[in-house]
N, CA, C and O atoms as CSV, one atom per row, in Angstrom:
chain,resi,resn,atom,element,x,y,z
A,1,MET,N,N,-14.635,-84.652,9.566
A,1,MET,CA,C,-13.442,-83.836,9.554
A,1,MET,C,C,-13.733,-82.501,10.236
A,1,MET,O,O,-14.758,-81.871,9.974
A,2,ASN,N,N,-12.846,-82.088,11.089
A,2,ASN,CA,C,-12.962,-80.791,11.747
A,2,ASN,C,C,-11.914,-79.851,11.179
A,2,ASN,O,O,-10.760,-80.232,10.986
A,3,LEU,N,N,-12.321,-78.634,10.916
A,3,LEU,CA,C,-11.404,-77.615,10.423
A,3,LEU,C,C,-11.161,-76.584,11.515
A,3,LEU,O,O,-12.069,-76.238,12.272
A,4,SER,N,N,-9.946,-76.105,11.587
A,4,SER,CA,C,-9.659,-75.026,12.529
A,4,SER,C,C,-10.290,-73.741,12.008
A,4,SER,O,O,-10.623,-73.637,10.828
A,5,SER,N,N,-10.449,-72.779,12.883
A,5,SER,CA,C,-11.041,-71.508,12.456
A,5,SER,C,C,-10.141,-70.819,11.430
A,5,SER,O,O,-10.632,-70.104,10.557
A,6,LYS,N,N,-8.843,-71.029,11.530
A,6,LYS,CA,C,-7.900,-70.456,10.555
A,6,LYS,C,C,-8.140,-71.052,9.164
A,6,LYS,O,O,-8.150,-70.327,8.169
A,7,ASN,N,N,-8.330,-72.363,9.099
A,7,ASN,CA,C,-8.585,-73.021,7.815
A,7,ASN,C,C,-9.943,-72.626,7.252
A,7,ASN,O,O,-10.091,-72.468,6.040
A,8,LYS,N,N,-10.933,-72.466,8.122
A,8,LYS,CA,C,-12.250,-72.023,7.664
A,8,LYS,C,C,-12.159,-70.632,7.057
A,8,LYS,O,O,-12.747,-70.370,6.008
A,9,GLN,N,N,-11.427,-69.741,7.711
A,9,GLN,CA,C,-11.263,-68.382,7.189
A,9,GLN,C,C,-10.551,-68.403,5.845
A,9,GLN,O,O,-10.907,-67.652,4.938
A,10,LYS,N,N,-9.548,-69.264,5.718
A,10,LYS,CA,C,-8.811,-69.383,4.454
A,10,LYS,C,C,-9.748,-69.829,3.331
A,10,LYS,O,O,-9.721,-69.265,2.238
A,11,LEU,N,N,-10.570,-70.832,3.599
A,11,LEU,CA,C,-11.505,-71.329,2.589
A,11,LEU,C,C,-12.565,-70.285,2.246
A,11,LEU,O,O,-12.938,-70.140,1.082
A,12,LYS,N,N,-13.050,-69.560,3.246
A,12,LYS,CA,C,-14.022,-68.493,2.984
A,12,LYS,C,C,-13.412,-67.427,2.082
A,12,LYS,O,O,-14.093,-66.889,1.208
A,13,GLY,N,N,-12.149,-67.123,2.285
A,13,GLY,CA,C,-11.459,-66.155,1.437
A,13,GLY,C,C,-11.338,-66.645,0.009
A,13,GLY,O,O,-11.504,-65.873,-0.935
A,14,ILE,N,N,-11.049,-67.922,-0.149
A,14,ILE,CA,C,-10.960,-68.509,-1.490
A,14,ILE,C,C,-12.322,-68.467,-2.166
A,14,ILE,O,O,-12.416,-68.163,-3.355
A,15,ALA,N,N,-13.372,-68.769,-1.422
A,15,ALA,CA,C,-14.730,-68.826,-1.984
A,15,ALA,C,C,-15.289,-67.449,-2.309
A,15,ALA,O,O,-16.281,-67.341,-3.030
A,16,HIS,N,N,-14.675,-66.408,-1.793
A,16,HIS,CA,C,-15.203,-65.051,-1.990
A,16,HIS,C,C,-15.444,-64.726,-3.462
A,16,HIS,O,O,-16.454,-64.108,-3.800
A,17,SER,N,N,-14.538,-65.131,-4.332
A,17,SER,CA,C,-14.662,-64.794,-5.757
A,17,SER,C,C,-15.523,-65.790,-6.539
A,17,SER,O,O,-15.785,-65.578,-7.723
A,18,PHE,N,N,-15.960,-66.859,-5.901
A,18,PHE,CA,C,-16.780,-67.870,-6.581
A,18,PHE,C,C,-18.184,-67.348,-6.848
A,18,PHE,O,O,-18.720,-66.543,-6.086
A,19,LYS,N,N,-18.759,-67.815,-7.927
A,19,LYS,CA,C,-20.178,-67.585,-8.188
A,19,LYS,C,C,-20.948,-68.737,-7.536
A,19,LYS,O,O,-20.396,-69.825,-7.372
A,20,PRO,N,N,-22.209,-68.518,-7.164
A,20,PRO,CA,C,-22.984,-69.614,-6.565
A,20,PRO,C,C,-23.082,-70.822,-7.502
A,20,PRO,O,O,-23.348,-70.674,-8.695
A,21,SER,N,N,-22.864,-72.001,-6.953
A,21,SER,CA,C,-22.977,-73.244,-7.716
A,21,SER,C,C,-24.422,-73.676,-7.871
A,21,SER,O,O,-24.759,-74.431,-8.784
A,22,LEU,N,N,-25.282,-73.193,-6.971
A,22,LEU,CA,C,-26.682,-73.599,-6.956
A,22,LEU,C,C,-27.516,-72.476,-6.360
A,22,LEU,O,O,-27.079,-71.776,-5.446
A,23,ILE,N,N,-28.714,-72.318,-6.888
A,23,ILE,CA,C,-29.649,-71.333,-6.353
A,23,ILE,C,C,-30.865,-72.077,-5.827
A,23,ILE,O,O,-31.487,-72.854,-6.551
A,24,ILE,N,N,-31.197,-71.841,-4.578
A,24,ILE,CA,C,-32.366,-72.471,-3.974
A,24,ILE,C,C,-33.531,-71.503,-4.094
A,24,ILE,O,O,-33.493,-70.385,-3.580
A,25,GLY,N,N,-34.567,-71.964,-4.785
A,25,GLY,CA,C,-35.739,-71.130,-5.011
A,25,GLY,C,C,-36.933,-71.625,-4.235
A,25,GLY,O,O,-36.815,-72.056,-3.088
A,26,LYS,N,N,-38.083,-71.558,-4.873
A,26,LYS,CA,C,-39.330,-71.865,-4.170
A,26,LYS,C,C,-39.499,-73.335,-3.805
A,26,LYS,O,O,-40.355,-73.668,-2.985
A,27,GLU,N,N,-38.699,-74.221,-4.397
A,27,GLU,CA,C,-38.773,-75.645,-4.049
A,27,GLU,C,C,-38.131,-75.929,-2.691
A,27,GLU,O,O,-38.445,-76.928,-2.044
A,28,GLY,N,N,-37.239,-75.051,-2.272
A,28,GLY,CA,C,-36.557,-75.265,-1.001
A,28,GLY,C,C,-35.497,-76.348,-1.115
A,28,GLY,O,O,-35.006,-76.628,-2.209
A,29,ALA,N,N,-35.147,-76.948,-0.007
A,29,ALA,CA,C,-34.130,-77.996,0.025
A,29,ALA,C,C,-34.799,-79.354,-0.140
A,29,ALA,O,O,-34.890,-80.135,0.807
A,30,SER,N,N,-35.260,-79.618,-1.340
A,30,SER,CA,C,-35.925,-80.886,-1.638
A,30,SER,C,C,-34.879,-81.984,-1.831
A,30,SER,O,O,-33.676,-81.724,-1.798
A,31,GLU,N,N,-35.345,-83.188,-2.028
A,31,GLU,CA,C,-34.439,-84.312,-2.281
A,31,GLU,C,C,-33.644,-84.074,-3.561
A,31,GLU,O,O,-32.468,-84.427,-3.636
A,32,ALA,N,N,-34.279,-83.479,-4.565
A,32,ALA,CA,C,-33.587,-83.159,-5.821
A,32,ALA,C,C,-32.477,-82.133,-5.581
A,32,ALA,O,O,-31.410,-82.210,-6.190
A,33,THR,N,N,-32.735,-81.184,-4.700
A,33,THR,CA,C,-31.719,-80.178,-4.365
A,33,THR,C,C,-30.523,-80.837,-3.688
A,33,THR,O,O,-29.376,-80.531,-4.015
A,34,ILE,N,N,-30.781,-81.724,-2.760
A,34,ILE,CA,C,-29.704,-82.441,-2.062
A,34,ILE,C,C,-28.905,-83.278,-3.053
A,34,ILE,O,O,-27.677,-83.316,-2.979
A,35,ASN,N,N,-29.584,-83.948,-3.979
A,35,ASN,CA,C,-28.889,-84.729,-5.002
A,35,ASN,C,C,-28.012,-83.836,-5.870
A,35,ASN,O,O,-26.891,-84.210,-6.214
A,36,SER,N,N,-28.515,-82.662,-6.224
A,36,SER,CA,C,-27.729,-81.712,-7.023
A,36,SER,C,C,-26.487,-81.257,-6.267
A,36,SER,O,O,-25.400,-81.177,-6.839
A,37,ILE,N,N,-26.648,-80.962,-4.998
A,37,ILE,CA,C,-25.504,-80.532,-4.186
A,37,ILE,C,C,-24.466,-81.649,-4.099
A,37,ILE,O,O,-23.268,-81.391,-4.215
A,38,ASN,N,N,-24.914,-82.879,-3.898
A,38,ASN,CA,C,-23.976,-84.006,-3.843
A,38,ASN,C,C,-23.256,-84.197,-5.170
A,38,ASN,O,O,-22.077,-84.552,-5.189
A,39,MET,N,N,-23.950,-83.966,-6.279
A,39,MET,CA,C,-23.310,-84.059,-7.595
A,39,MET,C,C,-22.261,-82.960,-7.762
A,39,MET,O,O,-21.191,-83.205,-8.319
A,40,ILE,N,N,-22.557,-81.772,-7.292
A,40,ILE,CA,C,-21.583,-80.672,-7.362
A,40,ILE,C,C,-20.358,-81.016,-6.521
A,40,ILE,O,O,-19.228,-80.747,-6.929
A,41,PHE,N,N,-20.580,-81.611,-5.346
A,41,PHE,CA,C,-19.465,-81.987,-4.476
A,41,PHE,C,C,-18.586,-83.078,-5.086
A,41,PHE,O,O,-17.459,-83.270,-4.630
A,42,GLU,N,N,-19.060,-83.792,-6.093
A,42,GLU,CA,C,-18.215,-84.780,-6.758
A,42,GLU,C,C,-17.082,-84.103,-7.525
A,42,GLU,O,O,-16.016,-84.690,-7.710
A,43,ASN,N,N,-17.314,-82.860,-7.972
A,43,ASN,CA,C,-16.314,-82.137,-8.761
A,43,ASN,C,C,-15.657,-80.989,-8.015
A,43,ASN,O,O,-14.554,-80.568,-8.365
A,44,LYS,N,N,-16.321,-80.486,-6.996
A,44,LYS,CA,C,-15.808,-79.345,-6.245
A,44,LYS,C,C,-15.858,-79.659,-4.760
A,44,LYS,O,O,-16.734,-80.388,-4.294
A,45,GLU,N,N,-14.918,-79.107,-4.032
A,45,GLU,CA,C,-14.927,-79.281,-2.580
A,45,GLU,C,C,-15.509,-78.066,-1.869
A,45,GLU,O,O,-15.959,-78.163,-0.727
A,46,LEU,N,N,-15.498,-76.938,-2.541
A,46,LEU,CA,C,-15.903,-75.669,-1.950
A,46,LEU,C,C,-16.978,-75.050,-2.834
A,46,LEU,O,O,-16.731,-74.753,-4.003
A,47,ILE,N,N,-18.176,-74.854,-2.273
A,47,ILE,CA,C,-19.280,-74.325,-3.079
A,47,ILE,C,C,-20.026,-73.214,-2.341
A,47,ILE,O,O,-19.980,-73.091,-1.117
A,48,LYS,N,N,-20.709,-72.422,-3.148
A,48,LYS,CA,C,-21.592,-71.386,-2.611
A,48,LYS,C,C,-23.002,-71.691,-3.091
A,48,LYS,O,O,-23.207,-72.095,-4.236
A,49,ILE,N,N,-23.958,-71.496,-2.213
A,49,ILE,CA,C,-25.371,-71.697,-2.536
A,49,ILE,C,C,-26.099,-70.402,-2.229
A,49,ILE,O,O,-25.948,-69.828,-1.150
A,50,LYS,N,N,-26.885,-69.954,-3.187
A,50,LYS,CA,C,-27.643,-68.714,-3.011
A,50,LYS,C,C,-29.098,-69.052,-2.727
A,50,LYS,O,O,-29.676,-69.929,-3.369
A,51,PHE,N,N,-29.679,-68.361,-1.774
A,51,PHE,CA,C,-31.084,-68.527,-1.426
A,51,PHE,C,C,-31.883,-67.374,-2.027
A,51,PHE,O,O,-31.710,-66.222,-1.629
A,52,ASN,N,N,-32.757,-67.683,-2.986
A,52,ASN,CA,C,-33.667,-66.667,-3.525
A,52,ASN,C,C,-34.960,-66.625,-2.724
A,52,ASN,O,O,-35.626,-65.593,-2.653
A,53,SER,N,N,-35.301,-67.736,-2.135
A,53,SER,CA,C,-36.490,-67.844,-1.287
A,53,SER,C,C,-36.044,-68.378,0.072
A,53,SER,O,O,-34.883,-68.745,0.251
A,54,PHE,N,N,-36.955,-68.416,1.009
A,54,PHE,CA,C,-36.684,-68.971,2.346
A,54,PHE,C,C,-35.569,-68.221,3.074
A,54,PHE,O,O,-34.844,-68.818,3.870
A,55,LYS,N,N,-35.424,-66.932,2.814
A,55,LYS,CA,C,-34.341,-66.163,3.432
A,55,LYS,C,C,-34.443,-66.124,4.949
A,55,LYS,O,O,-33.433,-65.966,5.636
A,56,ASN,N,N,-35.650,-66.267,5.477
A,56,ASN,CA,C,-35.830,-66.274,6.932
A,56,ASN,C,C,-35.485,-67.620,7.554
A,56,ASN,O,O,-35.357,-67.731,8.773
A,57,GLU,N,N,-35.336,-68.644,6.715
A,57,GLU,CA,C,-35.074,-69.999,7.206
A,57,GLU,C,C,-33.697,-70.506,6.806
A,57,GLU,O,O,-33.460,-71.713,6.806
A,58,ILE,N,N,-32.791,-69.604,6.465
A,58,ILE,CA,C,-31.472,-70.015,5.982
A,58,ILE,C,C,-30.751,-70.901,6.994
A,58,ILE,O,O,-30.136,-71.894,6.607
A,59,ASP,N,N,-30.816,-70.563,8.277
A,59,ASP,CA,C,-30.096,-71.346,9.287
A,59,ASP,C,C,-30.589,-72.786,9.357
A,59,ASP,O,O,-29.780,-73.713,9.389
A,60,SER,N,N,-31.900,-72.985,9.381
A,60,SER,CA,C,-32.430,-74.352,9.483
A,60,SER,C,C,-32.203,-75.130,8.192
A,60,SER,O,O,-31.887,-76.319,8.239
A,61,ILE,N,N,-32.358,-74.485,7.046
A,61,ILE,CA,C,-32.122,-75.173,5.771
A,61,ILE,C,C,-30.637,-75.492,5.616
A,61,ILE,O,O,-30.280,-76.556,5.110
A,62,SER,N,N,-29.774,-74.579,6.047
A,62,SER,CA,C,-28.328,-74.814,5.980
A,62,SER,C,C,-27.935,-76.029,6.810
A,62,SER,O,O,-27.127,-76.851,6.377
A,63,GLU,N,N,-28.501,-76.138,7.987
A,63,GLU,CA,C,-28.217,-77.278,8.863
A,63,GLU,C,C,-28.698,-78.582,8.218
A,63,GLU,O,O,-28.015,-79.603,8.294
A,64,TYR,N,N,-29.874,-78.542,7.586
A,64,TYR,CA,C,-30.398,-79.722,6.891
A,64,TYR,C,C,-29.470,-80.126,5.746
A,64,TYR,O,O,-29.165,-81.307,5.578
A,65,ILE,N,N,-29.023,-79.149,4.963
A,65,ILE,CA,C,-28.113,-79.432,3.846
A,65,ILE,C,C,-26.802,-80.008,4.378
A,65,ILE,O,O,-26.290,-80.993,3.846
A,66,LYS,N,N,-26.264,-79.394,5.422
A,66,LYS,CA,C,-25.006,-79.858,6.025
A,66,LYS,C,C,-25.107,-81.316,6.447
A,66,LYS,O,O,-24.222,-82.116,6.145
A,67,ASN,N,N,-26.180,-81.660,7.141
A,67,ASN,CA,C,-26.362,-83.035,7.614
A,67,ASN,C,C,-26.632,-84.001,6.471
A,67,ASN,O,O,-26.147,-85.132,6.496
A,68,SER,N,N,-27.390,-83.582,5.477
A,68,SER,CA,C,-27.733,-84.459,4.360
A,68,SER,C,C,-26.541,-84.728,3.451
A,68,SER,O,O,-26.433,-85.810,2.873
A,69,CYS,N,N,-25.651,-83.759,3.323
A,69,CYS,CA,C,-24.513,-83.882,2.408
A,69,CYS,C,C,-23.203,-84.183,3.121
A,69,CYS,O,O,-22.172,-84.355,2.471
A,70,ASP,N,N,-23.229,-84.248,4.451
A,70,ASP,CA,C,-22.031,-84.481,5.249
A,70,ASP,C,C,-20.963,-83.430,4.933
A,70,ASP,O,O,-19.800,-83.755,4.699
A,71,ALA,N,N,-21.386,-82.164,4.931
A,71,ALA,CA,C,-20.507,-81.047,4.600
A,71,ALA,C,C,-20.252,-80.190,5.835
A,71,ALA,O,O,-20.857,-80.395,6.887
A,72,ILE,N,N,-19.360,-79.245,5.689
A,72,ILE,CA,C,-19.037,-78.306,6.757
A,72,ILE,C,C,-19.511,-76.924,6.330
A,72,ILE,O,O,-19.194,-76.461,5.234
A,73,ILE,N,N,-20.265,-76.274,7.194
A,73,ILE,CA,C,-20.699,-74.904,6.918
A,73,ILE,C,C,-19.559,-73.967,7.301
A,73,ILE,O,O,-19.130,-73.930,8.454
A,74,LEU,N,N,-19.074,-73.212,6.315
A,74,LEU,CA,C,-18.020,-72.240,6.585
A,74,LEU,C,C,-18.603,-70.904,7.004
A,74,LEU,O,O,-17.945,-70.103,7.668
A,75,GLY,N,N,-19.840,-70.677,6.610
A,75,GLY,CA,C,-20.502,-69.441,7.001
A,75,GLY,C,C,-21.569,-69.058,6.002
A,75,GLY,O,O,-21.698,-69.659,4.935
A,76,ASN,N,N,-22.328,-68.050,6.366
A,76,ASN,CA,C,-23.279,-67.490,5.420
A,76,ASN,C,C,-23.196,-65.974,5.510
A,76,ASN,O,O,-23.075,-65.387,6.586
A,77,ILE,N,N,-23.266,-65.379,4.351
A,77,ILE,CA,C,-23.193,-63.933,4.236
A,77,ILE,C,C,-24.453,-63.501,3.505
A,77,ILE,O,O,-24.598,-63.733,2.305
A,78,GLY,N,N,-25.356,-62.875,4.233
A,78,GLY,CA,C,-26.628,-62.490,3.618
A,78,GLY,C,C,-27.405,-63.720,3.220
A,78,GLY,O,O,-27.766,-64.536,4.069
A,79,ASN,N,N,-27.666,-63.860,1.933
A,79,ASN,CA,C,-28.416,-65.013,1.439
A,79,ASN,C,C,-27.512,-66.018,0.723
A,79,ASN,O,O,-27.988,-66.794,-0.106
A,80,ILE,N,N,-26.227,-66.012,1.031
A,80,ILE,CA,C,-25.257,-66.926,0.430
A,80,ILE,C,C,-24.700,-67.850,1.512
A,80,ILE,O,O,-24.265,-67.397,2.571
A,81,LEU,N,N,-24.720,-69.150,1.227
A,81,LEU,CA,C,-24.170,-70.168,2.122
A,81,LEU,C,C,-22.886,-70.710,1.502
A,81,LEU,O,O,-22.848,-70.997,0.305
A,82,ILE,N,N,-21.834,-70.852,2.310
A,82,ILE,CA,C,-20.564,-71.402,1.840
A,82,ILE,C,C,-20.351,-72.745,2.531
A,82,ILE,O,O,-20.367,-72.836,3.758
A,83,LEU,N,N,-20.150,-73.792,1.720
A,83,LEU,CA,C,-19.982,-75.155,2.231
A,83,LEU,C,C,-18.672,-75.761,1.743
A,83,LEU,O,O,-18.185,-75.436,0.660
A,84,TYR,N,N,-18.117,-76.642,2.554
A,84,TYR,CA,C,-16.912,-77.384,2.196
A,84,TYR,C,C,-17.139,-78.859,2.494
A,84,TYR,O,O,-17.692,-79.230,3.529
A,85,LYS,N,N,-16.695,-79.684,1.557
A,85,LYS,CA,C,-16.716,-81.133,1.776
A,85,LYS,C,C,-15.459,-81.706,1.133
A,85,LYS,O,O,-15.254,-81.584,-0.075
A,86,GLN,N,N,-14.630,-82.326,1.946
A,86,GLN,CA,C,-13.383,-82.880,1.437
A,86,GLN,C,C,-13.667,-84.061,0.522
A,86,GLN,O,O,-14.478,-84.931,0.840
A,87,ASN,N,N,-12.991,-84.079,-0.616
A,87,ASN,CA,C,-13.150,-85.173,-1.564
A,87,ASN,C,C,-12.532,-86.435,-0.959
A,87,ASN,O,O,-11.402,-86.395,-0.471
A,88,PRO,N,N,-13.262,-87.553,-0.989
A,88,PRO,CA,C,-12.713,-88.785,-0.410
A,88,PRO,C,C,-11.501,-89.313,-1.184
A,88,PRO,O,O,-10.677,-90.034,-0.622
A,89,ASP,N,N,-11.388,-88.957,-2.475
A,89,ASP,CA,C,-10.252,-89.363,-3.300
A,89,ASP,C,C,-9.119,-88.357,-3.094
A,89,ASP,O,O,-9.223,-87.204,-3.513
A,90,SER,N,N,-8.052,-88.791,-2.455
A,90,SER,CA,C,-6.965,-87.865,-2.111
A,90,SER,C,C,-6.313,-87.244,-3.347
A,90,SER,O,O,-5.744,-86.157,-3.250
A,91,GLU,N,N,-6.381,-87.901,-4.495
A,91,GLU,CA,C,-5.798,-87.347,-5.720
A,91,GLU,C,C,-6.622,-86.191,-6.277
A,91,GLU,O,O,-6.091,-85.360,-7.014
A,92,LYS,N,N,-7.893,-86.123,-5.942
A,92,LYS,CA,C,-8.773,-85.071,-6.453
A,92,LYS,C,C,-8.923,-83.900,-5.485
A,92,LYS,O,O,-9.616,-82.931,-5.795
A,93,ARG,N,N,-8.292,-83.975,-4.334
A,93,ARG,CA,C,-8.417,-82.907,-3.342
A,93,ARG,C,C,-7.683,-81.656,-3.807
A,93,ARG,O,O,-6.545,-81.716,-4.273
A,94,ARG,N,N,-8.356,-80.533,-3.670
A,94,ARG,CA,C,-7.747,-79.253,-4.034
A,94,ARG,C,C,-7.166,-78.550,-2.821
A,94,ARG,O,O,-6.270,-77.717,-2.952
A,95,TYR,N,N,-7.670,-78.880,-1.646
A,95,TYR,CA,C,-7.241,-78.204,-0.421
A,95,TYR,C,C,-6.827,-79.262,0.592
A,95,TYR,O,O,-7.608,-80.157,0.916
A,96,GLU,N,N,-5.617,-79.163,1.084
A,96,GLU,CA,C,-5.110,-80.128,2.061
A,96,GLU,C,C,-4.972,-79.465,3.427
A,96,GLU,O,O,-4.447,-78.358,3.543
A,97,PHE,N,N,-5.445,-80.150,4.449
A,97,PHE,CA,C,-5.345,-79.649,5.819
A,97,PHE,C,C,-4.822,-80.739,6.723
A,97,PHE,O,O,-4.663,-80.521,7.924
């Protein structure tokens, strides 16, 4: 799914007040981390991930997470990553585009 820049901005605005759903620490983006993110995406379409470690590698780790979870990167602000993944069940979708 491709989002327009207008829709990405809208989702980033919605996510602004969210607390991080997951904090990535010294383990990095391990298989367990990817599984946790996928579990979060079962209930939420829009999540924030905070990086406590690996702050210099946020771009490469973000790309790995995006590819592993089939998500869309909406952006990163400092050490916070904002991701979106549309729920495959249309009845559970919170955001329609």
